[in-house]
Backbone bond lengths (Angstrom), bond angles and torsions (degrees), N, CA, C in turn:
res aa  C-N    CA-C-N  psi(-1)  N-CA   C-N-CA  omega(-1)  CA-C   N-CA-C  phi
1 M - - - 1.449 - - 1.529 110.01 -
2 V 1.302 116.75 132.54 1.461 122.12 -179.76 1.524 108.70 -95.41
3 T 1.333 115.69 128.19 1.462 119.04 176.89 1.524 108.75 -103.57
4 K 1.298 115.50 142.16 1.461 121.70 -179.48 1.525 109.36 -74.08
5 E 1.310 115.56 134.84 1.459 120.09 176.43 1.529 109.27 -70.66
6 I 1.315 115.80 134.74 1.464 121.16 179.46 1.523 108.48 -77.11
7 T 1.318 115.37 131.57 1.463 120.04 178.87 1.529 110.30 -109.56
8 K 1.307 114.89 163.72 1.467 121.45 175.61 1.527 109.75 -58.38
9 E 1.325 116.51 -39.16 1.464 121.42 179.60 1.527 111.20 -63.30
10 D 1.356 117.14 -37.64 1.470 120.89 177.12 1.526 110.40 -59.78
11 V 1.325 116.05 -45.39 1.464 120.86 -178.08 1.528 109.92 -67.83
12 I 1.311 117.18 -43.03 1.468 120.39 179.74 1.524 110.42 -62.34
13 E 1.316 117.06 -41.02 1.468 120.14 177.85 1.531 110.03 -61.34
14 T 1.324 117.15 -40.57 1.467 121.82 177.22 1.528 110.54 -63.22
15 L 1.323 116.80 -41.61 1.465 121.24 -178.71 1.527 112.79 -65.57
16 K 1.318 117.58 -19.32 1.466 120.31 178.04 1.525 112.09 -66.32
17 S 1.328 116.92 -13.71 1.471 119.23 177.93 1.528 112.21 -86.45
18 V 1.341 117.30 -4.07 1.467 121.17 177.10 1.532 107.71 -91.89
19 I 1.322 115.38 115.73 1.464 121.86 -175.97 1.527 110.05 -103.13
20 D 1.325 116.22 131.23 1.462 120.27 172.81 1.530 106.58 -69.17
21 P 1.344 117.57 116.24 1.466 120.01 -173.17 1.528 114.41 -66.88
22 E 1.306 117.77 -23.33 1.466 119.75 -179.70 1.526 112.26 -83.33
23 I 1.334 116.23 -31.91 1.462 120.06 -176.18 1.531 111.31 -100.83
24 G 1.335 116.46 -30.14 1.457 120.53 177.56 1.519 114.87 85.52
25 L 1.331 117.16 14.33 1.461 121.63 177.26 1.520 109.08 -121.65
26 N 1.339 116.14 159.75 1.465 118.49 -178.23 1.530 111.13 -73.86
27 I 1.325 114.77 154.81 1.461 120.87 -173.56 1.524 113.23 -68.34
28 V 1.330 117.47 -23.18 1.468 119.90 177.74 1.524 109.68 -72.74
29 D 1.335 116.95 -50.78 1.465 119.80 179.97 1.525 112.30 -65.63
30 L 1.328 116.85 -26.93 1.466 119.81 175.70 1.527 112.11 -72.77
31 G 1.334 117.24 -13.30 1.459 120.63 -179.77 1.514 113.19 81.67
32 L 1.335 116.77 22.58 1.466 120.45 -178.42 1.528 112.73 -83.99
33 V 1.323 117.85 -19.43 1.467 121.56 -179.62 1.526 107.87 -92.89
34 Y 1.330 116.03 114.08 1.460 121.02 -177.86 1.522 112.82 -89.59
35 D 1.335 116.87 -36.29 1.467 119.11 -177.76 1.519 109.74 -160.10
36 V 1.319 114.80 153.61 1.462 122.96 172.52 1.521 105.98 -131.65
37 Q 1.334 115.73 126.22 1.459 120.85 177.97 1.518 108.18 -122.16
38 I 1.317 115.54 135.12 1.458 120.72 -176.53 1.517 108.76 -121.75
39 S 1.333 115.48 126.90 1.457 120.87 173.67 1.524 107.77 -117.75
40 E 1.301 116.17 -177.89 1.464 120.51 -179.25 1.526 111.68 -58.97
41 E 1.323 116.97 -36.47 1.466 120.82 -174.95 1.521 114.34 -106.74
42 M 1.316 118.06 -20.19 1.460 119.25 -166.83 1.526 113.12 -138.66
43 I 1.339 113.72 152.93 1.465 121.71 167.66 1.525 106.11 -115.20
44 L 1.323 116.09 121.42 1.460 122.58 178.23 1.520 108.33 -105.77
45 I 1.323 115.64 124.62 1.458 121.48 178.19 1.523 107.49 -113.44
46 I 1.320 115.86 119.28 1.460 121.39 178.11 1.521 106.37 -104.94
47 M 1.317 115.29 120.33 1.461 119.72 -174.33 1.517 110.87 -146.29
48 T 1.294 115.06 172.32 1.453 122.16 176.72 1.518 108.65 -133.22
49 L 1.295 116.02 -176.93 1.464 122.37 173.65 1.525 107.24 -127.56
50 T 1.312 116.49 169.11 1.464 118.84 -176.76 1.523 112.16 -64.05
51 T 1.341 117.34 -31.84 1.469 121.64 175.81 1.523 108.68 -145.39
52 P 1.335 117.98 148.79 1.463 119.77 177.50 1.530 112.87 -60.10
53 G 1.322 117.46 -27.09 1.457 120.79 -179.29 1.520 113.86 -91.93
54 C 1.313 117.45 17.39 1.467 121.56 -177.70 1.529 110.07 -53.93
55 P 1.337 118.00 120.03 1.461 120.44 -177.27 1.528 113.52 -67.69
56 M 1.313 117.77 -16.74 1.465 121.48 -178.79 1.525 112.29 -98.46
57 H 1.323 117.96 11.02 1.465 120.01 -171.28 1.522 112.75 -58.40
58 G 1.317 118.38 -42.92 1.463 120.36 179.27 1.517 112.13 -64.16
59 S 1.310 116.68 -40.74 1.464 121.23 -180.00 1.519 111.57 -67.14
60 I 1.314 117.46 -44.07 1.463 120.46 -178.41 1.524 110.45 -63.60
61 V 1.318 117.69 -45.69 1.467 120.90 178.73 1.530 109.84 -61.46
62 D 1.324 117.21 -41.71 1.463 121.25 178.19 1.523 111.07 -62.58
63 W 1.332 117.16 -43.20 1.470 120.39 178.97 1.521 110.81 -62.98
64 V 1.326 117.34 -42.38 1.469 121.05 177.92 1.523 109.28 -59.09
65 Q 1.323 116.13 -48.86 1.465 121.31 -179.21 1.530 110.55 -58.21
66 R 1.309 116.76 -47.98 1.471 120.84 -176.91 1.517 113.04 -65.57
67 I 1.323 117.01 -48.54 1.462 119.82 -175.14 1.524 111.21 -65.98
68 V 1.325 117.31 -38.90 1.462 119.77 179.23 1.529 109.88 -71.79
69 S 1.326 117.74 -38.03 1.472 120.94 176.66 1.521 111.57 -62.13
70 M 1.326 116.73 -40.91 1.468 120.00 179.56 1.528 110.92 -67.35
71 S 1.311 117.26 -36.55 1.463 120.89 -178.52 1.526 112.82 -77.57
72 F 1.328 116.40 -30.17 1.464 121.36 -177.24 1.532 109.02 -132.40
73 P 1.341 117.21 70.84 1.471 121.35 -171.47 1.527 115.07 -66.45
74 N 1.314 118.55 -15.03 1.464 120.20 -178.57 1.526 113.01 -91.70
75 K 1.316 116.46 8.01 1.469 120.72 -179.07 1.525 110.77 -119.91
76 L 1.320 115.68 146.19 1.460 120.69 168.06 1.529 106.61 -77.02
77 I 1.315 116.59 145.47 1.460 120.98 -178.08 1.521 108.91 -118.38
78 D 1.322 115.79 127.89 1.463 121.34 176.93 1.527 107.80 -124.26
79 V 1.327 115.88 124.27 1.460 121.33 178.09 1.522 107.52 -111.66
80 Q 1.316 116.08 119.49 1.463 120.79 178.88 1.524 109.32 -111.72
81 L 1.326 114.99 121.95 1.465 120.49 174.80 1.518 108.67 -87.82
82 V 1.317 116.25 131.82 1.462 121.41 177.02 1.526 108.52 -126.83
83 W 1.308 115.66 155.09 1.468 120.08 -179.60 1.522 112.11 -115.33
84 E 1.315 116.87 -1.12 1.465 122.97 175.49 1.512 107.50 -128.06
85 P 1.296 119.92 129.39 1.449 124.90 -3.54 1.526 111.01 -70.13
86 R 1.298 114.91 148.31 1.454 121.88 -179.18 1.523 109.80 -65.13
87 W 1.342 115.75 140.33 1.463 119.95 177.64 1.521 109.69 -71.58
88 T 1.317 115.40 137.93 1.461 122.52 172.73 1.527 107.70 -137.43
89 P 1.322 118.07 157.55 1.467 120.22 -178.61 1.528 114.55 -57.65
90 D 1.329 118.40 -21.79 1.464 118.98 179.56 1.531 112.52 -69.66
91 K 1.334 117.85 -8.89 1.464 121.53 176.32 1.533 111.83 -80.82
92 M 1.328 116.66 -11.35 1.464 120.76 -178.71 1.528 110.90 -73.13
93 S 1.329 114.94 153.05 1.463 119.99 175.01 1.527 109.34 -70.47
94 E 1.318 115.40 162.96 1.470 120.40 176.55 1.525 110.38 -57.71
95 E 1.338 116.32 -41.07 1.468 120.81 -179.16 1.526 110.85 -62.34
96 A 1.328 117.04 -42.96 1.469 120.48 179.20 1.526 110.58 -63.80
97 R 1.319 116.55 -42.73 1.468 119.96 178.42 1.523 110.92 -61.99
98 R 1.318 115.42 -41.99 1.464 120.01 179.69 1.526 110.32 -62.38
99 Q 1.345 116.34 -45.19 1.466 120.03 -178.77 1.522 112.10 -63.88
100 L 1.321 116.56 -31.92 1.463 120.43 -179.83 1.529 112.63 -92.14
101 G 1.314 116.19 -1.58 1.460 119.97 178.39 1.510 114.11 72.36
102 I 1.313 116.28 30.44 1.481 120.93 -178.66 1.523 109.45 -98.16
């Protein structure tokens, strides 16, 4: 049986189902996902939040971990929160800006 190799695009597409509960948009379009690295054993997601004091930070990281684990059950999932570079609204996609009226 041939298994499909997991790509960065596959993981990013999966991450689009994680919605920031305060803003109501997905974390990819918000520009919160900085990088996805895939190795033989692990998927590493490097991301940030809109502010270091985000009250939903534990929930968002947990949702990322769960959704990626469910989509790619044969991989270990590591989510690393970083604060540099700092998130700014210019990291959002055009669609996210349009939806928020920015």
